MILO-114563 format. One record per residue: residue number from 1; residue in three letters; x, y, z of N, C-alpha, C in turn. Coordinates in steps of 0.02 Angstrom, whole numbers, plus 50000, padded with zeros to 5 digits. Example, Ala and Ser with C-alpha at 12.3 -4.5 7.8 and 13.67 -1.06 7.14 Angstrom:
2
1|ALA|50660|49716|50390|50615|49775|50390|50660|49835|50390
2|SER|50642|49888|50354|50684|49947|50357|50645|50002|50394
This chain:
130
1|MET|51604|50768|51554|51565|50746|51497|51551|50672|51503
2|GLU|51489|50653|51492|51467|50584|51499|51476|50546|51434
3|ASN|51501|50486|51437|51511|50444|51378|51451|50398|51371
4|ASN|51413|50406|51317|51353|50365|51306|51365|50309|51256
5|ALA|51427|50294|51241|51442|50241|51193|51415|50175|51220
6|GLY|51379|50141|51178|51351|50077|51197|51284|50082|51231
7|ASN|51263|50143|51250|51198|50153|51282|51152|50188|51233
8|GLU|51135|50155|51179|51093|50185|51128|51022|50192|51151
9|ASN|50991|50245|51130|50921|50258|51145|50879|50206|51108
10|PRO|50837|50167|51144|50798|50115|51111|50746|50141|51062
11|THR|50728|50206|51066|50680|50233|51019|50713|50256|50954
12|ARG|50778|50258|50953|50814|50278|50893|50818|50220|50845
13|ARG|50800|50232|50782|50801|50179|50732|50868|50178|50697
14|THR|50892|50118|50681|50955|50112|50645|50943|50105|50570
15|GLU|50881|50097|50550|50864|50091|50479|50805|50137|50464
16|PRO|50798|50158|50401|50743|50203|50384|50675|50168|50391
17|ARG|50624|50208|50405|50556|50181|50409|50533|50157|50341
18|THR|50493|50105|50340|50463|50080|50279|50388|50088|50284
19|LEU|50354|50079|50229|50281|50085|50230|50249|50035|50278
20|VAL|50279|49977|50286|50252|49926|50331|50256|49950|50403
21|ASP|50305|49992|50419|50310|50021|50486|50255|50072|50499
22|LEU|50230|50103|50446|50182|50158|50453|50110|50138|50439
23|TYR|50100|50093|50391|50032|50078|50368|50017|50004|50374
24|TYR|49954|49990|50390|49929|49922|50398|49896|49895|50335
25|SER|49857|49939|50302|49819|49916|50244|49812|49972|50193
26|VAL|49789|49953|50134|49780|50000|50079|49711|49987|50049
27|GLU|49679|50040|50025|49612|50035|49997|49610|50072|49930
28|PHE|49576|50042|49882|49568|50075|49817|49508|50046|49781
29|SER|49485|50083|49731|49430|50059|49689|49456|50056|49617
30|LEU|49423|50016|49577|49444|50007|49508|49386|50020|49461
31|GLU|49401|50052|49406|49349|50066|49356|49320|50000|49331
32|GLY|49254|49997|49328|49220|49937|49305|49200|49889|49361
33|LEU|49224|49902|49421|49206|49861|49479|49171|49906|49529
34|ASP|49116|49883|49557|49075|49925|49601|49100|49930|49673
35|SER|49145|49887|49692|49168|49885|49761|49231|49926|49773
36|ILE|49242|49941|49836|49305|49969|49858|49342|49911|49890
37|TYR|49406|49902|49872|49444|49845|49895|49496|49868|49946
38|GLN|49502|49828|50000|49552|49843|50051|49594|49781|50063
39|PHE|49660|49792|50065|49708|49737|50073|49759|49754|50127
40|ILE|49780|49703|50163|49834|49711|50212|49899|49718|50174
41|ILE|49943|49760|50199|50009|49770|50168|50057|49720|50200
42|TYR|50095|49685|50158|50144|49636|50180|50214|49657|50157
43|ASP|50263|49634|50195|50333|49643|50176|50364|49574|50168
44|ILE|50335|49533|50124|50357|49464|50115|50392|49454|50048
45|SER|50387|49502|50004|50417|49496|49938|50488|49523|49940
46|GLN|50533|49491|49904|50602|49515|49901|50606|49580|49863
47|ARG|50553|49598|49829|50551|49660|49789|50519|49718|49825
48|GLY|50502|49711|49889|50472|49766|49926|50403|49749|49951
49|ILE|50363|49800|49969|50297|49788|49998|50249|49761|49944
50|CYS|50199|49725|49968|50150|49697|49922|50084|49685|49957
51|ILE|50034|49670|49917|49969|49648|49942|49957|49578|49914
52|LEU|49916|49538|49947|49899|49471|49924|49829|49472|49895
53|ILE|49822|49443|49836|49756|49439|49804|49744|49367|49781
54|LYS|49686|49339|49799|49669|49271|49777|49666|49267|49702
55|GLU|49686|49209|49676|49692|49202|49603|49626|49209|49566
56|ASN|49569|49198|49598|49505|49203|49563|49470|49271|49574
57|SER|49506|49319|49602|49477|49384|49616|49470|49426|49552
58|ALA|49414|49461|49547|49401|49505|49489|49452|49562|49486
59|VAL|49482|49578|49542|49531|49632|49545|49591|49617|49499
60|LEU|49612|49555|49497|49671|49538|49457|49663|49555|49383
61|ASP|49603|49548|49356|49591|49563|49285|49600|49638|49271
62|LYS|49595|49680|49322|49598|49752|49313|49667|49782|49327
63|LEU|49713|49742|49356|49779|49767|49373|49831|49747|49321
64|LYS|49874|49794|49305|49930|49781|49259|49992|49814|49286
65|VAL|50049|49782|49275|50113|49811|49297|50121|49879|49263
66|GLY|50140|49928|49302|50149|49996|49277|50090|50041|49289
67|ASP|50031|50012|49304|49972|50053|49319|49985|50094|49382
68|VAL|49959|50154|49384|49965|50197|49443|49895|50214|49468
69|PHE|49884|50205|49532|49819|50216|49563|49825|50264|49622
70|ASP|49772|50300|49637|49767|50339|49698|49743|50290|49752
71|MET|49786|50275|49801|49768|50226|49853|49766|50260|49921
72|LYS|49720|50237|49961|49711|50263|50029|49745|50216|50078
73|TYR|49795|50241|50113|49834|50201|50160|49809|50212|50231
74|TYR|49797|50157|50267|49774|50160|50337|49833|50147|50383
75|PRO|49842|50192|50432|49901|50186|50476|49895|50128|50526
76|ILE|49952|50108|50551|49954|50056|50602|49921|50082|50666
77|LYS|49934|50146|50682|49902|50176|50741|49828|50185|50726
78|LEU|49787|50156|50766|49714|50154|50755|49684|50222|50742
79|LEU|49704|50273|50779|49674|50339|50771|49714|50385|50726
80|GLY|49765|50359|50694|49806|50401|50650|49768|50418|50586
81|PRO|49788|50472|50553|49754|50492|50491|49772|50447|50432
82|THR|49724|50437|50388|49738|50401|50326|49776|50448|50279
83|GLU|49810|50418|50231|49845|50459|50181|49829|50432|50112
84|HIS|49822|50477|50065|49812|50458|49995|49879|50463|49959
85|LEU|49901|50408|49930|49966|50405|49898|49959|50377|49828
86|LYS|49990|50410|49780|49991|50385|49711|50039|50326|49711
87|THR|50013|50267|49690|50050|50204|49697|50052|50165|49632
88|GLU|50111|50141|49615|50121|50103|49552|50123|50028|49567
89|ILE|50093|49990|49522|50097|49917|49524|50164|49897|49495
90|LYS|50208|49867|49536|50276|49851|49514|50282|49780|49486
91|HIS|50245|49733|49515|50247|49664|49490|50184|49628|49512
92|ILE|50166|49577|49475|50110|49533|49493|50138|49462|49486
93|THR|50149|49430|49543|50184|49366|49543|50141|49312|49574
94|ARG|50130|49258|49538|50089|49203|49563|50130|49159|49609
95|GLU|50100|49141|49665|50131|49094|49712|50102|49025|49699
96|ASN|50145|48978|49682|50123|48910|49664|50126|48862|49723
97|SER|50159|48880|49777|50165|48834|49833|50172|48874|49898
98|GLY|50172|48838|49952|50182|48869|50017|50120|48902|50045
99|ARG|50132|48944|50093|50079|48977|50131|50031|49017|50088
100|TYR|50057|49047|50034|50016|49091|49992|49998|49059|49925
101|LYS|49996|48993|49925|49976|48957|49864|49908|48982|49840
102|ASP|49901|48987|49773|49839|49010|49742|49825|49085|49754
103|HIS|49876|49122|49770|49872|49194|49778|49924|49227|49733
104|TYR|49914|49291|49721|49962|49332|49685|49990|49384|49733
105|LEU|50056|49393|49730|50088|49448|49765|50088|49506|49717
106|VAL|50059|49562|49737|50057|49621|49695|50101|49674|49728
107|GLY|50158|49687|49697|50206|49735|49724|50184|49807|49714
108|LEU|50194|49847|49766|50174|49917|49765|50234|49963|49773
109|SER|50233|50020|49740|50284|50070|49747|50251|50139|49750
110|VAL|50259|50174|49806|50229|50240|49813|50267|50290|49772
111|LYS|50230|50329|49732|50260|50379|49689|50257|50449|49719
112|GLU|50200|50467|49749|50194|50533|49779|50133|50536|49823
113|LYS|50135|50584|49870|50078|50597|49913|50027|50637|49874
114|ILE|49963|50623|49886|49909|50661|49854|49880|50707|49907
115|PHE|49877|50771|49892|49853|50820|49940|49777|50827|49935
116|PRO|49745|50850|49989|49671|50853|49991|49639|50888|49931
117|GLU|49669|50942|49907|49638|50977|49851|49641|50934|49787
118|GLN|49691|50891|49781|49694|50845|49723|49639|50792|49728
119|ILE|49625|50769|49788|49572|50719|49798|49505|50749|49779
120|ALA|49491|50809|49805|49428|50843|49790|49421|50855|49715
121|ASP|49475|50875|49682|49473|50887|49610|49457|50823|49571
122|THR|49484|50768|49593|49470|50703|49561|49396|50686|49567
123|PHE|49367|50696|49627|49296|50681|49637|49252|50727|49595
124|ILE|49270|50792|49592|49230|50840|49554|49229|50821|49480
125|ARG|49288|50803|49453|49291|50785|49382|49253|50721|49367
126|SER|49249|50675|49416|49215|50612|49404|49139|50617|49417
127|GLY|49119|50672|49450|49048|50681|49467|49029|50648|49532
128|ALA|49078|50618|49567|49064|50584|49630|49068|50634|49688
129|GLN|49044|50613|49745|49047|50654|49805|49104|50629|49848
130|PRO|49146|50674|49876|49202|50653|49919|49178|50621|49984
């Protein structure tokens, strides 16, 4: 019998995967705004993953802590499939100094995966085309 102690497989992870390991960016639209917004996902907040939004962005007026949105997550792997995940706004924190001065960190928490039939149902009820 071979002893593999100390020879750990480098592909084996010692910690669970996080959203930052899987996804690069997130996209969503907001009622009352005509654009679709896409943001890079960061793991810079002590409270978990977040997106950065400039303080003068119209998006900030539409976001509130506790709001839940259907967000489209883009994978790190270029050809990987996107996923729709129900996501809650956990915090909106203004950065007053440093690298992210004049930006807000908006904390995200995934609540559940949204399946294709739920996406189609949402579009049908809104009158939009998928």
